[in-house]
C-alpha positions as CSV (number, residue, x, y, z in Angstrom):
1,M,-62.9,118.2,-87.4
2,L,-65.6,120.8,-87.0
3,I,-68.7,120.4,-89.2
4,Q,-67.9,123.6,-91.1
5,D,-64.4,122.3,-91.9
6,R,-65.8,119.0,-93.0
7,K,-68.3,120.8,-95.3
8,A,-65.5,123.0,-96.8
9,E,-63.3,120.0,-97.4
10,L,-66.2,118.1,-99.0
11,R,-66.9,121.0,-101.3
12,R,-63.3,121.1,-102.4
13,S,-63.2,117.4,-103.0
14,E,-66.4,117.4,-105.0
15,R,-65.1,120.3,-107.2
16,N,-62.0,118.2,-107.9
17,R,-64.0,115.1,-108.6
18,A,-66.2,117.1,-111.0
19,R,-63.2,118.4,-112.9
20,A,-61.7,115.0,-113.2
21,G,-65.0,113.3,-114.1
22,A,-66.7,112.4,-117.3
23,G,-66.3,114.5,-120.5
24,E,-68.9,117.0,-121.7
25,K,-70.9,114.6,-123.9
26,E,-71.0,111.9,-121.2
27,L,-72.1,114.5,-118.6
28,A,-74.9,115.7,-120.9
29,R,-76.0,112.1,-121.4
30,R,-76.1,111.5,-117.6
31,S,-77.9,114.8,-117.1
32,L,-80.7,113.7,-119.4
33,E,-80.9,110.3,-117.7
34,V,-81.3,112.0,-114.3
35,Q,-84.0,114.2,-115.6
36,R,-85.8,111.2,-117.2
37,R,-85.6,109.4,-113.9
38,F,-87.0,112.4,-112.2
39,L,-89.9,112.7,-114.7
40,D,-90.7,109.0,-114.2
41,G,-90.8,109.4,-110.4
42,F,-92.5,112.9,-110.4
43,P,-94.6,113.2,-113.6
44,P,-96.2,116.6,-114.2
45,G,-99.5,117.3,-112.6
46,P,-101.5,120.3,-111.5
47,G,-99.8,122.6,-109.1
48,R,-96.9,125.0,-108.5
49,V,-93.3,123.8,-108.8
50,A,-90.1,125.6,-107.8
51,L,-87.3,124.8,-110.2
52,Y,-83.9,126.4,-110.9
53,A,-81.6,127.2,-113.8
54,A,-78.7,124.8,-113.6
55,I,-75.1,126.1,-113.7
56,P,-72.2,124.2,-115.4
57,G,-71.4,121.0,-113.6
58,E,-75.0,120.6,-112.2
59,V,-77.6,118.2,-113.5
60,G,-79.5,120.2,-116.1
61,T,-83.2,121.1,-115.7
62,E,-84.2,121.9,-119.3
63,L,-86.0,118.6,-120.0
64,I,-87.9,118.9,-116.8
65,R,-88.8,122.5,-117.6
66,A,-90.0,121.7,-121.2
67,T,-92.0,118.7,-120.0
68,Y,-93.7,120.5,-117.1
69,L,-94.5,123.6,-119.2
70,D,-96.0,121.5,-122.0
71,A,-98.3,119.9,-119.3
72,G,-99.4,123.3,-118.0
73,V,-97.5,123.2,-114.7
74,E,-96.8,126.6,-113.1
75,L,-93.0,126.9,-112.8
76,F,-91.3,129.4,-110.5
77,Y,-87.6,130.3,-110.4
78,P,-85.5,131.8,-107.6
79,R,-83.9,135.2,-107.3
80,V,-81.6,136.3,-104.4
81,M,-83.3,139.2,-102.6
82,E,-81.8,142.0,-100.5
83,D,-82.8,140.3,-97.3
84,G,-80.6,137.3,-98.1
85,K,-83.4,135.0,-98.9
86,L,-84.9,133.5,-102.1
87,S,-88.1,134.7,-103.7
88,F,-89.6,132.7,-106.6
89,Y,-91.1,134.2,-109.7
90,R,-93.3,132.6,-112.3
91,N,-91.3,132.0,-115.5
92,G,-92.6,130.4,-118.7
93,S,-90.4,132.0,-121.3
94,P,-86.9,130.8,-122.3
95,D,-85.6,134.3,-123.1
96,I,-86.3,136.4,-120.1
97,W,-83.3,135.7,-117.9
98,V,-80.7,137.9,-116.2
99,R,-77.4,137.0,-114.6
100,G,-77.8,137.5,-110.9
101,K,-75.6,137.2,-107.8
102,Y,-72.7,134.7,-108.1
103,G,-73.4,134.4,-111.8
104,L,-76.7,132.5,-111.4
105,M,-79.4,132.8,-114.0
106,E,-82.5,134.4,-112.6
107,P,-85.9,135.3,-114.1
108,R,-86.2,138.9,-115.2
109,I,-88.8,140.7,-113.2
110,S,-90.7,144.0,-113.7
111,P,-91.0,146.7,-111.0
112,G,-93.8,145.8,-108.6
113,M,-93.7,142.1,-109.3
114,E,-94.2,140.1,-106.1
115,G,-92.3,136.9,-105.6
116,V,-93.5,133.9,-103.5
117,R,-91.8,131.9,-100.8
118,S,-94.3,129.2,-100.1
119,G,-97.4,127.5,-101.6
120,F,-95.5,125.0,-103.7
121,D,-96.5,121.4,-104.4
122,L,-93.0,120.4,-105.4
123,V,-89.6,122.0,-104.9
124,I,-86.5,120.9,-106.9
125,V,-83.3,121.6,-105.1
126,P,-79.7,121.8,-106.3
127,G,-76.7,120.6,-104.3
128,V,-73.1,119.7,-104.2
129,A,-73.7,116.4,-102.5
130,F,-76.5,114.3,-101.0
131,D,-76.8,111.1,-99.0
132,S,-79.4,108.4,-98.9
133,M,-81.1,110.1,-95.9
134,G,-81.8,113.2,-97.9
135,K,-79.1,115.3,-96.2
136,R,-77.8,117.9,-98.5
137,L,-74.6,119.9,-98.9
138,G,-75.1,123.3,-100.7
139,R,-72.5,125.7,-102.0
140,G,-72.2,127.5,-98.7
141,Y,-74.3,130.6,-99.3
142,G,-77.2,129.4,-97.2
143,Y,-80.0,130.5,-99.6
144,Y,-81.7,127.2,-100.0
145,D,-81.1,126.3,-96.3
146,R,-83.1,129.4,-95.3
147,F,-85.7,128.8,-97.9
148,L,-86.3,125.2,-97.0
149,A,-86.4,126.0,-93.3
150,D,-89.1,128.6,-93.9
151,L,-91.1,126.5,-96.4
152,T,-94.7,125.9,-95.3
153,G,-97.3,123.5,-96.4
154,S,-96.8,120.0,-97.7
155,A,-94.4,120.6,-100.5
156,I,-92.3,117.6,-101.6
157,T,-88.6,118.5,-101.9
158,V,-86.3,116.7,-104.4
159,G,-82.6,117.0,-104.9
160,L,-81.1,116.4,-108.4
161,A,-77.5,114.9,-108.5
162,F,-75.2,112.7,-110.5
163,S,-74.5,109.4,-108.9
164,R,-71.0,110.5,-108.0
165,Q,-72.6,113.2,-105.8
166,L,-74.4,110.6,-103.7
167,L,-72.2,110.0,-100.7
168,P,-72.4,107.6,-97.7
169,E,-73.0,110.5,-95.3
170,V,-73.2,114.3,-95.7
171,P,-72.2,116.4,-92.6
172,V,-75.0,118.8,-91.5
173,D,-75.6,121.5,-89.0
174,E,-78.8,121.7,-86.9
175,W,-80.3,124.2,-89.3
176,D,-79.8,122.2,-92.5
177,V,-83.0,120.8,-93.9
178,P,-82.9,117.4,-95.7
179,V,-84.9,116.7,-98.9
180,D,-87.6,114.1,-99.3
181,A,-86.0,112.4,-102.3
182,V,-82.8,112.4,-104.3
183,V,-82.7,111.5,-108.0
184,T,-79.6,110.3,-109.8
185,E,-79.1,108.5,-113.1
186,D,-79.4,105.3,-111.1
187,G,-82.9,106.0,-109.8
188,V,-85.0,107.7,-107.2
189,I,-84.2,107.5,-103.5
190,R,-87.2,108.4,-101.3
191,V,-86.8,109.1,-97.7
192,P,-89.9,108.7,-95.4
193,R,-90.1,111.9,-93.3
194,A,-90.5,110.0,-90.1
195,R,-87.3,108.0,-90.7
196,R,-85.5,111.1,-92.0
197,D,-86.5,113.3,-89.1
198,G,-85.7,110.6,-86.6
199,Q,-82.1,110.3,-87.9
200,L,-81.5,114.0,-87.5
201,K,-82.7,114.5,-83.9
């Protein structure tokens, strides 16, 4: 089976698993546990962090947002731009959101505002599935793949997922970029870059 077919089948199966999974209250409890695990492993510090507004079915990000903002961290959220790439805009207020492409919540911006695409210390990444080597399956639009491929500097990249989204292996193409760590309600999996990159060559 071709990689694209394997990815499509995996996306379908993960959607079905999510629909048949835990109820709303249990999902909310697990979501908070993932965020607590994240904050234990990546406590707020000085710097710039790229976050995202979670959609239904994803691990939430509101506890991370509130904790980081209280600590004075600069948070940036993505918008899909006309060139098909993500730009990130600083966002510290809970009431300045707009619904963007594919129904995703994006920060409202004013004319002339410039987004950023690099210079982050930490990047928190959504995904449909991950594996223990940091390989990630997205929703198929390619926005985060392009962003991570172009990311410069020494930013640490972290995926958030429920434990059911952690698979033995995720199929990847040569352009897919793995993350440095994956956080689930069971804990933090860190992938040394030398080991991770060696597996993908």
